[in-house]
C-alpha positions in Angstrom: 0.0 0.0 0.0 2.5 2.6 -1.2 -0.3 5.0 -1.8 -1.4 5.1 1.9 -0.5 8.2 4.0 -0.4 6.7 7.5 0.1 10.1 9.2 -3.2 11.3 7.7 -5.0 8.0 7.5 -5.9 8.4 3.8 -4.8 7.0 0.5 -3.2 9.1 -2.3 -5.7 9.8 -5.0 -3.5 7.9 -7.6 -1.8 4.7 -8.3 1.0 3.6 -10.6 0.2 1.3 -13.5 2.1 -0.2 -16.3 0.7 0.2 -19.8 2.2 -1.6 -22.8 3.8 0.8 -25.3 3.8 3.6 -22.7 5.5 2.3 -19.6 4.7 3.3 -16.0 2.1 6.0 -15.5 0.0 7.5 -12.7 -3.8 7.2 -12.9 -6.2 8.8 -10.5 -8.3 6.6 -8.2 -10.9 9.2 -7.4 -12.2 12.5 -8.7 -9.5 15.2 -8.2 -10.2 18.9 -7.9 -8.6 21.8 -9.9 -5.6 23.0 -7.9 -5.4 20.0 -5.6 -1.9 18.8 -4.9 -1.7 15.1 -5.8 1.9 14.5 -4.8 5.2 16.3 -4.0 8.7 15.1 -4.4 12.2 16.4 -4.2 14.5 16.0 -7.2 17.3 13.5 -7.0 19.7 16.3 -8.2 19.2 19.7 -9.5 21.2 22.2 -11.5 21.2 24.9 -14.2 20.0 24.5 -17.7 22.7 23.0 -19.9 23.0 26.1 -22.0 22.1 29.7 -21.4 22.9 32.7 -19.4 25.1 32.7 -16.3 23.5 31.5 -13.1 24.8 30.9 -9.6 25.6 27.2 -9.0 24.4 27.6 -5.4 21.1 29.5 -5.5 20.4 29.5 -9.3 19.8 33.3 -9.5 20.8 34.9 -12.8 24.2 36.6 -12.3 26.5 38.9 -14.1 30.1 37.9 -14.7 31.2 40.3 -12.1 31.9 37.7 -9.4 33.6 34.4 -10.3 34.4 31.6 -7.9 38.1 32.0 -7.2 38.6 28.3 -7.5 36.5 27.0 -10.4 35.8 30.2 -12.3 32.1 29.7 -12.5 30.0 32.8 -11.9 28.4 33.1 -8.5 26.3 35.7 -6.7 29.1 36.5 -4.2 31.6 34.9 -1.8 28.8 33.5 0.4 27.4 31.4 -2.5 30.9 30.5 -3.7 31.7 29.2 -0.2 28.4 27.3 0.2 29.1 23.7 1.2 26.8 22.5 -1.6 29.3 24.0 -4.1 32.5 22.9 -2.3 32.9 19.3 -3.6 31.9 20.1 -7.2 34.2 23.1 -7.1 37.2 21.1 -6.2 36.6 19.0 -9.3 35.6 21.8 -11.6 38.7 23.8 -10.6 40.9 21.1 -12.2 39.5 21.8 -15.6 39.3 24.8 -17.9 37.5 27.9 -16.7 34.0 28.3 -18.3 33.9 30.6 -21.3 31.0 33.0 -21.9 30.4 34.4 -25.3 27.7 37.1 -25.6 26.7 36.3 -22.1 26.0 32.6 -22.8 27.9 29.4 -22.2 27.8 25.6 -22.7 29.9 25.1 -19.5 26.9 23.9 -17.6 26.6 20.6 -19.5 28.8 18.8 -16.9 27.0 20.0 -13.8 24.1 17.5 -13.5 26.2 14.5 -14.4 28.9 15.6 -12.0 26.3 16.0 -9.3 25.0 12.5 -10.0 28.5 11.0 -9.7 28.9 12.9 -6.4 25.5 11.7 -5.2 26.5 8.1 -6.0 29.6 8.5 -3.9 27.9 10.3 -1.0 24.4 8.9 -0.8 24.0 5.6 -2.7 20.4 5.1 -1.5 19.2 8.3 -3.0 21.3 7.8 -6.1 19.6 4.4 -6.6 16.3 6.1 -7.0 17.4 6.9 -10.5 17.2 3.2 -11.4 13.4 3.6 -11.2 13.3 6.2 -13.9 12.4 5.2 -17.4 14.7 6.3 -20.2 12.5 5.4 -23.3 15.7 4.6 -25.1 14.0 2.1 -27.4 11.6 4.8 -28.6 14.4 7.1 -29.5 16.3 4.6 -31.7 
């Protein structure tokens, strides 16, 4: 009974089913109302868009190129964001590579951030990392 909320004594208004040709999907088990929250979850990892304008790797605010992390060279809001523990481990790795290049205010330097964060998650929290095994890749449909 994965859909049961013990703390509230009620069931979620959905269940997970498998449908041939589609894969896993959520279907409602009762009438749901506009604006009703059906579920909430935290992402396994998060990060900036792969391409685009500079954003702070700690808080994701859009930033100028006025403040760069002294170690890795990625733009950050300020020293507080650059010294954020969330950024420290990735910074130590990013600092071993080339500094990001921004042309006309854009970059492709963010392509490595999400994969790097997944690798770091695998090293630091294998249980949370293993949740990714439950995601569907739809690889067959793309070929």
